[in-house]
C-alpha positions as a Markdown table, in Angstrom:
| # | Residue | x | y | z |
|---|---|---|---|---|
| 1 | Met | 8.6 | -17.2 | -14.8 |
| 2 | Ala | 6.4 | -15.5 | -12.2 |
| 3 | Lys | 5.4 | -11.9 | -12.9 |
| 4 | Glu | 6.4 | -9.6 | -10.1 |
| 5 | Lys | 3.6 | -7.5 | -8.5 |
| 6 | Arg | 3.7 | -3.8 | -8.9 |
| 7 | Phe | 2.0 | -3.0 | -5.6 |
| 8 | Val | 2.5 | -4.7 | -2.2 |
| 9 | Ala | 0.2 | -4.3 | 0.8 |
| 10 | Val | 2.3 | -3.6 | 3.8 |
| 11 | Trp | -0.4 | -2.6 | 6.3 |
| 12 | Glu | -4.1 | -3.3 | 6.6 |
| 13 | Glu | -7.0 | -2.5 | 9.0 |
| 14 | Ser | -10.6 | -3.6 | 8.4 |
| 15 | Thr | -13.9 | -3.2 | 10.0 |
| 16 | Met | -17.4 | -4.1 | 8.7 |
| 17 | Leu | -17.7 | -0.6 | 7.4 |
| 18 | Arg | -14.4 | -0.1 | 5.6 |
| 19 | Gly | -11.0 | -1.5 | 4.7 |
| 20 | Ile | -7.8 | 0.6 | 4.8 |
| 21 | Arg | -4.5 | -0.5 | 3.3 |
| 22 | Val | -1.1 | 1.0 | 2.7 |
| 23 | Leu | 0.3 | -0.1 | -0.6 |
| 24 | Val | 3.9 | 0.3 | -1.8 |
| 25 | Asp | 4.7 | 0.7 | -5.4 |
| 26 | Thr | 7.6 | -1.8 | -5.9 |
| 27 | Gln | 9.1 | 0.3 | -8.8 |
| 28 | Thr | 9.1 | 3.7 | -7.2 |
| 29 | Gly | 8.8 | 3.0 | -3.4 |
| 30 | Val | 5.9 | 5.5 | -3.1 |
| 31 | His | 3.3 | 4.6 | -0.4 |
| 32 | Tyr | -0.4 | 4.9 | -1.2 |
| 33 | Leu | -3.4 | 4.9 | 1.2 |
| 34 | Ser | -6.3 | 2.8 | -0.2 |
| 35 | Leu | -9.9 | 2.9 | 1.2 |
| 36 | Glu | -12.5 | 0.3 | 0.3 |
| 37 | Leu | -16.2 | 0.6 | 1.3 |
| 38 | Pro | -18.7 | -2.2 | 1.3 |
| 39 | Ser | -20.9 | -0.2 | -1.1 |
| 40 | Gly | -18.2 | -0.6 | -3.7 |
| 41 | Gly | -16.8 | 2.9 | -3.3 |
| 42 | Gly | -13.3 | 3.8 | -2.2 |
| 43 | Gly | -10.2 | 5.6 | -3.3 |
| 44 | Val | -6.4 | 5.8 | -3.5 |
| 45 | Thr | -4.1 | 8.7 | -2.6 |
| 46 | Pro | -0.4 | 9.1 | -1.9 |
| 47 | Leu | 0.5 | 8.8 | 1.8 |
| 48 | Leu | 2.0 | 12.1 | 2.9 |
| 49 | Gly | 4.6 | 12.6 | 5.6 |
| 50 | Pro | 4.6 | 15.5 | 8.1 |
| 51 | Asp | 6.5 | 17.6 | 5.5 |
| 52 | Gly | 3.7 | 17.2 | 3.0 |
| 53 | Lys | 5.8 | 15.1 | 0.7 |
| 54 | Pro | 4.9 | 11.5 | -0.4 |
| 55 | Val | 6.3 | 8.8 | 1.8 |
| 56 | Ile | 8.9 | 6.8 | -0.1 |
| 57 | Thr | 10.6 | 3.6 | 1.0 |
| 58 | Leu | 14.2 | 3.8 | -0.1 |
| 59 | Glu | 15.1 | 0.3 | 0.8 |
| 60 | Asp | 14.1 | -2.7 | -1.4 |
| 61 | Val | 10.5 | -3.7 | -1.0 |
| 62 | Glu | 11.6 | -7.3 | -0.7 |
| 63 | Ala | 13.0 | -6.3 | 2.7 |
| 64 | Leu | 9.5 | -5.5 | 3.8 |
| 65 | Gly | 8.7 | -9.3 | 3.7 |
| 66 | Lys | 6.8 | -9.1 | 0.5 |
| 67 | Gly | 3.9 | -7.4 | 2.2 |
| 68 | Ile | 1.4 | -8.6 | 4.7 |
| 69 | Tyr | 0.2 | -11.4 | 2.5 |
| 70 | Gly | 3.7 | -13.0 | 1.9 |
| 71 | Asn | 3.3 | -13.2 | -1.8 |
């Protein structure tokens, strides 16, 4: 039986200097912004909406097409 992934990447933008992704927690629906630098640095923070509250996907994450990687 395949283990379901906790986080699904739903958006990605990359350059030679950095990689940015939006990850969705499949259990809570909370969106996170992830930054990766070629030096090995980076970070993760909740993605906030205009009201200052975390962005939450209320519909099933499966409806998002299992993320940008399709797995």
